[in-house]
Steps between C-alpha positions, in 0.01 A plus 500: 500500500641841401379818658537823319406858536433715182481871481217732364326347204292805392313280242820402312377146437750420217798563713329316794460185288859516380622551855303201620642297222842601576485394865332173391177580700298185575159568635495164680781574721621861487386804699519857385448821695420814307580841633181674394391729217390201291341762270520857405655651193605186330353347183328170621338553836216245443732218368730562802221483758336208331822298508556573867141418587511188306799384680425653836635222712849574352484880544498720807463869399473803731308814418683796327379860463394418131297202621322731758448746223307238298270430791428865557419549135248201505348638811447831329726682720761581234480577142673245263799662332596396151867450596426245753346267239229360727230452224574143417419422876213733523340353198559142582207275566713367796515835655324415826720197544809722434392739768434229756836357428670847546314554818613175645876586459702613803729810538764263627597141463710273724712211383376184657845399592591819678761648259342796361194740473370675196320840464470746210683817637655414829419514873550815711817522701309529828308177430625146577402202292220413752349857471512479130322164495238641731425793283491297187236281653295804607506631143408166368185506719408833372519378151289189567208715624320670220387799707841568666672444166290766337581746782859402484538544117330839520728638768842331436638756250635762735865589592417481875588420751875501448609372842432169665279506806434146646201639685316622183189310389260468215557668169804698604670180603397309194617779276841535657551128479387487143743789421784305649418163336435648156649850459797553732843577353680773702458614848597816694761497780216481760378192301191659371391405144600712203227526234652756266815331342374197337735528195817595648803270561627433866814711413289791394268469799793513762539851372174588659567312812281192385626139517353163387281338761748190518777721614314541845356147524652296783627154426191278421436244749198289585549370852856370481519437124651730256258584200539667149251746382416496128354797339428654148338846410821709465620436150755786521689288742564238227465250768816631681488514874804502729363256742515130480170459711304731272438366152397764221340330190346773279714526200249710298381246245214720397739790454720310269735337760458148594295251700690334792454186709690435820560134607449507889693178548813583296477880513558515119311741276370434152380758256344542150517823301195710447341515151482871561176663606495847651725800570517591866262781592408675816 
């Protein structure tokens, strides 16, 4: 049995199939974690989602910001943007099943053997893994309840709060956790979230006294075991992270980069080049 993690797909189904072929994926024995943003911007969102759903016992995705955007559009809380290429999903006869599948996905996954955890953007430096797991479960309960899900999708698009308060409750708590799990890149020196520099490099951000979230994150431990945290979301990093316990996997396939898999057992990475889709935009 091989266990892999694969970076952000963004509907790049052709590259996804090539990568699975390159790692000799066998649905009867292999397990693959996906770092979120299964869809959004890329050319084949329906084919991508259909394949994952058809092989759902082999794949464990987490939710990304583009996946949440899709749910908000379906709920009528956001306008569909042409650049996101959601029409194939929105016009699919299987839309209800697709929405139900996305609503069943967690914000964080934990490897069964206790070696790594997966989320889309990262975990806050003030959280330990237990706190992150608890917040992921809280958000999953919200998505599983139609009434609370509607409230959540209607109110999640705000750049506040920026600071973590463990005593906060309700929508404020949900929104902060969502922003951490799906949007976070940079933090201020006081560990509050930065919402205004989504396209700058870490080197450029340091000039404005901002740092990557993982610069402040303590060594990842669950009880007495050392874990690794796998994340995507930040294509500008090109999967480069200075820590050996934090694994970046978004290599910008939808932007013309590549799609990358990480073998959790050997630590080796395997990539396939993008067919070339989009130019980076703000």
